C-alpha positions in Angstrom: 88.7 -1.8 23.2 90.2 -2.2 19.7 91.3 0.6 17.5 88.1 0.7 15.5 86.0 1.1 18.5 88.4 3.7 20.0 88.1 5.7 16.7 84.3 5.5 16.8 84.2 6.9 20.4 86.9 9.5 19.7 85.0 10.8 16.7 81.8 11.0 18.6 83.5 12.9 21.4 85.1 15.3 19.0 81.7 15.9 17.3 80.2 16.6 20.8 83.1 19.1 21.5 82.5 20.9 18.2 78.7 21.1 19.0 79.5 22.4 22.5 81.8 25.1 21.2 79.2 26.1 18.6 76.7 26.7 21.3 78.9 27.6 24.2 77.1 30.9 24.8 74.0 28.8 25.7 75.8 27.3 28.7 76.0 29.1 32.1 79.3 30.6 33.0 79.0 29.7 36.7 78.5 26.2 38.1 74.8 25.3 38.6 75.6 23.0 41.6 76.7 23.6 45.1 80.3 22.8 46.2 80.7 19.1 46.7 77.6 18.0 44.7 79.6 16.6 41.8 81.9 14.7 44.1 78.9 13.3 46.1 77.5 11.8 42.9 80.7 10.0 42.0 81.6 6.6 43.4 84.2 6.5 46.2 86.1 3.8 44.3 86.6 3.2 40.6 84.7 0.3 39.0 86.4 -3.1 39.2 85.8 -3.6 35.5 85.8 -1.1 32.7 82.5 0.4 31.8 81.1 1.1 28.3 82.1 4.5 26.8 78.4 5.3 26.5 78.0 4.9 30.3 81.1 7.0 30.9 79.9 9.8 28.6 76.4 9.7 30.1 78.0 10.2 33.5 80.1 13.1 32.1 77.1 14.9 30.7 74.8 14.3 33.6 77.2 14.7 36.5 80.4 16.5 35.5 79.2 19.0 32.9 76.5 20.6 35.1 79.1 21.2 37.7 
């Protein structure tokens, strides 16, 4: 990843964080999943090759954030 691409992804993530903080009261305080559910959705080993940031962020919002 070159610096231009890194900046693009970093700016997008900071924008997401600002939106999250602006609406934080809309999110539940407690986890909405049972213990172990997040870990069960994650692969046992890391990928052999890097994944696109869009894929990583999609995993974050669909797997990690609800937990």
